[in-house]
N, C-alpha and C positions, 0 to 999 in steps of 0.2 A: 483361500487365505483368510484367516480370522482377523477380527478387529482387535487391536491391543488397546486396552483402556487403562487409564490411571485409576487407582483405587479411589472410589467415591466420586469419580467424574460423571457428569451428566452426559447423556448421548442423545442426539436427535438424528434423524435420517431425512435427507432432502432427496426427493425423487428426481431423477434425470432420465431422459429418453434411453440412454445407453446402459447406465447402471446407477445404483444408489451410491451416494457419497456419505460415508460415515464421518460425523463431526464430533470430536472429543474435546470438551471444554478443558482449558488449562488456565492456570493462574499467570497472568501476563507478567507479573514481577518475577516469578520463579524462572521464567524462560527469557527474561529481558536481555541478559548478557549474551545468551546464545543467539537470540534474534538480531541483536546489534552486530555481532560478528558475521552473521550470514548476510545482513543487509549491506555491510561493507562490500560484499561480493556481488550484490545486486538483488533487488526485490521488485515486485510489481505494485505500483500505485495505480488503482483502478477507480475511475470516477464516471458517474452517470448523472446527467441532468436532462430531463425531457427525453428526446430521442438521441441526444449526443452521448457517446460512450467512447472512452479511450483508456488505454493503459500505457504507462511509461515506466522506465527503470528508475529506481531511486537507489542511492548509495549512502545517503545520510538520513538519519531519523533520531529522535530523542524520545525516551520514555520517562515518565515521572508522575508525580501526584501534585496537582495544583487546583485551586478553586474547589477543593473537596472532591476531585474527580481523578480517576486514572486517565492519563493523557499520553497520546502519541503525537509528536509534532513532526510534520513533513514539510519539505521546502520545495517550491515550484517556481522556476524562473518565468517571468512574464512573456518571454519569447517562445515558450513551449505551447503546443496545441492544447495540452491538458489544462493550462492556466485558464483559458476561457471557459472550460467546462466546470472546473472546480470553483471558479468565482460564482457560478450560478447554482452550484450544488449545495446540499445541506449535509453531505456526508462523503466518505471515501472508504475504500478498503485497501489493505496492504496484504499481499500474499508473499510470504517468505518461503521460496521453494526449498524442498528437501530432496536433493537428488540432482542429477545433471541436467540443468536447464541453462547452461552457460550461453549457448547459441541464441536461445530465445531472449534471455536477459540482454545480451549484447545487441541483438537486432532492435529490440524495443527501446534501447538507450541510444541508438544511432539513427533511427528513422522517425519521421514525424507522422502522426495520425492524420495530418492535413493531406499528406501525399500518398499514403499507403494504408491498407487495412492490415494492421499488425496482427490482429487475431487470425485472419486468413493466412497471411504469409508465414506465421509461426505455428499454425495448427493449434492455437490456443482456444480453449473453450471456456466460457463463463458459466456459472451457475448462480442461482439466486442466493443472496446472503440471507441471514436469519433476521436481522433487525434494521437494515438500512436499504436504500434504493440501489446503491452501487453494488454490482455483483462481485463475486470473488473469481479468481482464476481457478479453474478446475484442475488442480495439480496437487500432488502430495506435498504437504508442507504445513506451515502455520499461517493462520489467517486472522487479521484484525479488522473488526468493523467499527468505524469511528464516526461520531456525529461532530461536525465542525461547530465549535463553541467560540472560537476566536481566530482572527487572522490579522496579520500585520505585515505590511510591506517593509522591507529593510530600509533603514535610513543610513546611507553611507557615511553621514557625518558622525555616526556613533560606532562605526566599524574600525577596528585596528588597521592602521595603514598597511602593515605587512600582509594581512589577510586580504585586504582590498586589492592590493596590487597583484598578489599571487593567485587569488581565486576568482577575481572579477576584472580581468584585463579589458573586457568589452563593456564593463559597467552594466551588465545584465543581472541585476540583483534578484534575489529570491523574495517571494512572499511566503511567510511562515504560517502554516495552518495547524492549529491546535485542535486535535480531535479527541473527544471523550471516548475512551475505549468502552464500547457497549458490550462486546463479547470478543473473546480470543479462543480459538480452537485449532486443533490439528486434524488433518485428513490423511488417510493412507492411499 
């Protein structure tokens, strides 16, 4: 099977023990709407700090341009295992799967990395990212490598009461992580 490239796209190859992974650069804004629609169905937020590594399912994210940088914002609740890792990390990756990974997404969204090895249980492999320490999930799809440039814990005093009562009945608020998108690419 050949590698499909967008006209003018740069391509790099990352070696892996089993096979090479072709990475095709894409313009994050050109694919933002498609990514958001797929993230609503579930994507993998992967974070590494030191020897700690975890992936979790996200269903919310934001893309934009702020502080002169392309940004992806992700939200992590302080009750999540990933929270302790991302608090110590300098970066994160998001893998938006293209294809049927509904079982893996559901599992990683319902189990904690404190209790189980989600990578082993879901047969998920990681591979080195291109510019950050956090790896990507080795899967067909779109990958974002982001450097954390700002984080902010939500202040419920500034949250609409309807959203507070419907989305945070346990008062387990998110911390918002603004990541500069260093690179966005697709893999087959």
